[in-house]
Every structure is written in C-alpha cells, then in structure tokens.
N, C-alpha and C positions, 0 to 999 in steps of 0.2 A: 504494500500499498505506499500512498505520499507519505502517511507519516511514518513508518518505519525506514522510509527510504531518508528520511531527513533528519531522524536519528542518527543514523548510519553518517550523515554528512556531516555532524556535529564533531564525531570521531576523527574524521580525517582535520577530536576536537580537535579533509584536502580542499584553492578557492580561483574577465575574461584572459585569456591567454596573453600574462604580459612579459614580453621577453620571450627568448627560448627556454624551454621544457628544461630541466635539468634531470639527468637520469638519476635511479635511484643509488645507484652504486656512487654517487659524489655526498649523500646524506652520510655525516659520520654516526660513529654509535660511540654511547659511554664505553670505555676500556670497565671491565671488572664486572659489570651490570648485576647486580641482584636484585630480582623480581621481589623478592617478598619486602625489601626495604622499604617498596612503594606502596604498600597497600593502606588504603584508610582515607578521611576527606581530603582532596585536593579543592583550590579555589582556582578557577581560571583568568589570570589577566589579562593575557594579549592572547588577538587569537587574527593567522595572516592564512589567507589561500593564493593557490595559483590562477584562481577564475574570479573576475572580479564581480558577475553575475551572483555571485554565492556569498557576497559579503554587504550586500545593500542595505542601508540603513531603515530604507522601508518595507526592508523583509518582516510581516506578521510574526512570524513564527522564532521562539527564543530558545534555544537549546543549551545546555550544560553539561558538563561533565561533574558528576558529583562525587565518587568514588572508584578505588582501583581495587581490583581483590585479584589475589592469584589464588589456584586450584590443582588439581590433581595433575601429574602430567608437566606440570609447568606452564600452563594455559594463564593468561592473563584476563579479566574480565573487567571490562569497564560498566560503570553504572549511570545510563544518562538521564537527563528530564527535560522534557520539552513543554511549553504553553504557548498557546497563539490559535488564534479563530474561535476562542471559545472551548478550546482544547489542552487538557493535561496531562502525561502520561510520565509513562518510563519505562526503558529498555535497557537488559542487561543485552552485551555484546562481548563475545570472548574470541579473542584470538588463540594460536595456537604458536609456542616456540619452532623456529626453524633449527637447521643445526649451526646457526650464528648466533652468537650472544647477543642480547640484548634486540634482537628481530623477532619479529609475530607476523604471523600469516593470518586470515579470515576471509570466509566468505561471506556473500550476503546474495538474494536474489537477482541476479544479472551482472554481476562481477566480483573482485574481491579486494582486498587491502593487505597493505602492508604497512606495519609499525614498529618505527623505530625510537628505542629511547634514547635520543642525542647527546644529550647531558644533562646530571644530576648529580646533587650531592643531600637527597632524599628530603628536603628541606625544600627545592625548586626542583623543576625537572621543563627540561624543553622537547616536545614528543611530534614527531614527524609524521601523519597517517597518510597513504599515499592509495586512494579510491581509482580503481580501473573499472570502467567499464565501456562505454563506446569511446572514450577518451582517456585520459590519465588527470587525476586533479589533484594536489598536493595540499595538506595542510600543514602549517603548524603552529603550535600551542605552546604559550608560558603559561605552565599552572604553578602554584605554591601553596605550601599550607596555610598560610596567614594571609591577608588584602594587603599587607605592605608589598613594593615592590624593591626587591636587592635592586641597585643600582648596577651591579656586577651582572646579574643574571639579565636583566630587562639591556643590557649592553650586549649582550653575546646574542640574545634573542633579537634583536634589531639589527646585528651583523648578519644571521641568516636570512631576514628577511629582503636587505640589499642585495646580498649574494644571488639571492634565489627570483630576484626580481617579481616580491608577493604583494599583494593587496590589504590592510591591514583590515579586521571586522569588529561589530562592535561585539562585546562582550555580556553575558549575562549567566548569573550563576544562580541555580536555584537550589532550595532549599530538600527537595522531594516530597513537599506536603502539598498536594492539587487540593484545591476546597474544592466543596461541593459543587455540581453543577445549579447554576440558578440560573 
C-alpha cells in the first residue's frame, strides 16, 4: 500500500536526482560496528536524500524513526511511525546482515534496500539507506540519543550531504502514541 511504501521511504530514515548518483561502494561503514550498541530510542536530527521530490516541505506525511532493536541471527529492526492525512501508524522494518560488517539488506514489495551504519559513537549515528525499485534513492540520516546537535557529528553529516549532492528534508519525531481517530 502507499502507506507501507511511505514508511519504508523514511528508513532510507533514501531523496530529483541531483548531480551524479554515487555508487553504494563509495559509502563508508563504521569500523568495528556492534549492532547491539545501537539498540534503543533514537531521535532524527537531520535527513537528506538524493531525490528532491521526496523532501518537499508541502508533503503532509510525517515519518520518523523511533527506535532500533537487534534480533536473532544479527537482524536489525527499525521501528517507524508516521502521521498525515488523518492517519497515524507504526511499522517494523527488518534488515538482515550481509557478509560485510555494518551492512544490512532487506526487501519490500517492489524492491530492496541496503542499510549502512556509516559512523557512530553509539550516542550519535549517521545512517545511509539506499532503496532500489525502478531507480535508486539514497537517504542519509543523522540520529542522536538526545535533541542536542553535536557540532562534530553535524559537521561530518553535512560533509556527506555536500559530497553526495543531497537535498535536506524536514525532520519530524513521533513518540509512537497515535491519537484516537476523531
């Protein structure tokens, strides 16, 4: 459904094609990444994408990553929430480890996604999600455990935004409590 696809687009927590699309191999990965250390609540501080039409401030749909959990076999599960057009809901999206540390892959109806944990000190996190369906869409996200932006992490994130010719998007954090329909 359109809502399921929208929830998956948040995870890419991937955005017209501006500049040359960089290949997935050019995206770095955190050395020594430990998935269990990223478990818990995260706030989205910044969001950028390779496709401008996905970052329109006029879009009434509000998506947010709520938390990350790890599961059996090294799977990573992202809990997403959305609000918009009179709808509120949540979705779990699970990605599976690849043979490369810090890299995960999952699929959804009509396509697949690659997730890379680019950089983290486990209090701040830069995440890259690439959706592949009819084309490729990259999404870069700066996450933190608190609402305070660390200048060092913001600088690193903005470096990727510039390097990969991304467009910033509005950010929304949803606590996960959907109000009763009125």
